[in-house]
Every structure is written in structure tokens, then in C-alpha cells.
C-alpha positions, 0 to 999 in steps of 0.5 A: 499499499502506498499513501498518494496525496492529490491537490487541486483548486477550482470548481467541480470540473477541477475537483471531480477528476480527483475524487474519481482517480482516488476512489480508484487508487483506494480500490487498489489498496493505497491510502488517499488524501485529498487536498482541496478548499474547505467547501469541499469537505462534506463532498469528498468525505461522503465518499469515505476519502480523507481530506485535508483543507487548503486555502482559499475557502470557496465559500467566502466567494459565494455572496460576491456575484462580482467574483463570479462575473470577473472569473468567468470574464471572457478575456480576464477570467484566467488573470482574475483568478490567478491574481485575486483567488489563487496567489493571494493565499499562496503562503496559506495553501503551502503550510496547508499543502506542506502538513498533508504531505509529510508522509506522501510516497507520491504527490499528484498536483493541479495546474493551479495548486502552485504550492505543491511543487514547492512543497514536493521540492522542500520535501524531497517528494516525487510529484506529478502534474495532471492536465485536465484540458489540452488548452494547458499545455499551450501548443503552437503545433495545433490549432487552439482558441484561448479566449484571450487570443481568440482574434488570433485563431484564424491565422494559427494554421497559416503561421505557428510562428505567430503563436510562438510570439505571442506565447513569448509575450505571454511569458513575459507578462505572466512572470509579473504575476508569478512574483508571489511564487519567487518569493515564496521560494525564497522564504521557504529556502528553496533555491531560485528557479529561472523557470516561469511556475505559470508556464513551463515551470508548472510541469514535473520534471518526475513526469506528467499525466493527460487526464483526457482522451486522445480521441479529444486531443491527441498528443502533440510534439511540444507537449511536456514529457509524458504527457500522453492523454490517458482518458477521462477520469469520470465522476459526477456526484453532488454527494454520494449515493444522492438519487436524482432530483424528484420527478426527473426520472418520470419526466425522462420517461414520459415523452421524447428525448429533451434537451439538457441545458446546464452551466456546470458549477461555476458558469451557473454562477453567473448565468445571465439569460442563458436559462430564460433565452433558453426557455424562449427557444424551447417554446420556439422549437416545441421540444421537450427540455431539462434545465439544471439551474445550480444549487444556489437558487441564483436563476429562478425561473417563471412557471414552465410548461409540462415539457420542461423540468427544471432541477438544480443538479443531476449526475450528468452520466444519469441524463445526457445519454437520454437527450436529444442534445446537451446545451452548456459552457464547455467546461472539461468535465461537462464536455467529457460527459457530453462526449461520452453520452453519444448524443450532440452537444451546443457550447456556449463557452464563457471562459477559460478553456471553454473556448477551445473545448468548444472548438474541438467539438466542432472539429470533431464534428459532434458539436456546434458553438455559440457565442456568449455575446450573441446568445439568444433564443434565436440563435440557440434554436438555430443551433438546435435545428437539425442537430441530429445530423450530427448524431452518427458522428457523436454516437461513434465517438461516444463509443470510443470514449466510453471504452477507454479504461482512463482511470486504470491507465491513471493509476498504472501510470502513478504507480509506476513512479512509486517503482 
């Protein structure tokens, strides 16, 4: 039996893969501790996993709509999360992670867990970086779409050299953001590093893993060493063993497959007109729909017809395969579930990796995309009309992804590090 420590930061899309891997490692006889925000303690412990809290406590942001608005800003969202929600808590995060990793045989990090590489170096422990989405690698060898550089995307295939210049400029800017990490290195007695801890320095010299499917993103030559895609690690429970919302099973059984509208667990906090316009689109199309509006009551809807079911949360694995199509924000966790379901998808990307995930689905022939600025009842209805033509390709890709055993490959790779 080995002792693994998994550290993560972010929304359910960042937490759920780590819960999936932690549960798989435990089934293989290992001891696992999950390090995450205090906000997730009950969720993690409901699965019987060891939990160690790490600042910041994300519940402190729940009553501040401006935080979620800026965190989902199409161009500035990533910068805001780094400079306002992650790096100000770096020292507290380091202390908490240091305490959790004392007896670890192997540490697995998240791209926003910037304290973890420092802790591993301080303790002399082996650690791996896990990338949940292909955008984390900022490759110049494949078409990619970052919201900050969306105006350059038409030129990518023509001039990869242009993207190399853009990334070089980004490296210069991000070095300013990374100053707290370099200061902390000095405070805890680590030698200076010439690497940028927000870019190439976030990857481990011991190895890296890609926790997504090669059918979603094949490996590129400029990815870090050991980054071959292993498959998606799936988990989608709100709490362990929690059933579907009352009435949802009956609704799904009562008629034609519905369109499922959802915004994951972060974009749903700043949904804007997403659900109200979706209701209008459903009325225009005359189809059935499921609206998953979030657990904090931020998206109240007017009375709906019998063709619409409104709930707070439901496991995507239980409802996406029964959908006509899914409409969502394009977070990698939601996108993975949509792909595995074998049903077509429409993505309305908000920020971060979501535009890139959406573009990949379009290129794969399984989805369409509507920009957030142009989202309306008319545009979403147009995107959904005739979407059945994408069903054959969606089923084919879904079967490929469903046949992957990502969890086994991930766990085998982690166990190999112990040798």
C-alpha cells in the first residue's frame, strides 16, 4: 500500500477528476488524501476519502456576484483567478499542503496548485502534474483557441510562428504575476528558479499525465514529457449516493428525449440570460427540455410548461445519454460527459479553456457553438435545428471514449512512479 496525496483547486470540474482517481487508487489498496478547499470537505468525506483543507475556502466568494462575473470574464477571467483567488493565498496554501504531504509516497498536483511543486521540492518528494484539458499545454503545433487570443485563431494554421511570438509575450507578462511564487521560494529556503511557474515551470521533472481522451486531443510534439492522454476520469455525484431530483426519472420516461441545458458549477453562478433565453428557444422549437439551474437559487425561472423540467443538479452520466442534445458552457468535465453520452452538443463558452473545448467539438463533428455575446433564443434555436445530423458521429466518438479505461491507465502510471 502506498500513500498518495492529490491536490486540486477550482470548481467541480477541477475536483471531480481527482475524486475519481482517489477512489480508483483506494480500490487498488492505496491510502489517499485529497487536498482541496474547505468548501468540498463534506463532498469528499461522503465518499469515505481522507480530506485535508487548503486555502482559500471558496465559500467566502459565494455572496459576491462580482467575483464570479470577473472569474468568468471572457478575456480577463484567468488573470483574475490567478491574481485575486489563488496567489493571494499562496503562503497559506503552502503551509496546508506541506502538512498534508509529510508522509506521501507520491504527490499529484493540479495546474492551479502552485504551492504543490514547492512543497514536493522542499520535502524531496516525487510529484506529477495532471492536466485536465489540452489548453494547459499552450501548444503551437495544433489549432487552439484561448479567449485572450481569439482574434488570432484564424491565423494559427497559417503561421504557428505567430503563436510562438504571442506565447513569448505571454511569458513576459505572466512573470510579473508569478512574483509571489518566486518570493515564497526564497522564504521557505528553496533555490531560485529560472523557469516560469505559471507556464513551463508548472510541469514536473518526474513526469506528467493528461487526464483526457486522445480522441478529444491527440498528443502534440511540444507537450511536456510523459503527457500522453490517458482518458477522462469520470465522477459526477453532488454527494455520494444522492438520487436524481424528484420527478426527473418520470419526466425522462414520459416523452421524447429532451434538450439538457446546464452551466456546470461555476458559470452557473453568473448565468445571465442563459436559462430565460433557453426557455424561449424551447418554446420556438416545441421540444422538451431539462434545465439544471444550480444549487444556490441564483437562476429562478418563471412557471414552465409540462414539457420542461427544472432542477438544481443531476449526474450528467444519468441524463446526458437520454438527451436529444446538450447545451452547456464547455468546461472540460461537462464536455467529457457530453462526448461520452454519444449525443450532439451545443457549447456556449464563457472563459478559460471553454472556447478551445468548444472548437475541438466542432472540429470533431459532434457539436456546434454559439458565442456568449450572441446567445439568444433565436441563435440557440438555430443551433439546435437539425442537430440530429451530428448524431452518427457523436455516437461513434462516444463509443470510443466510453471504451477507454482512463482510470486504470492513470492509476497504473501513478503506481509506476513508485518503482
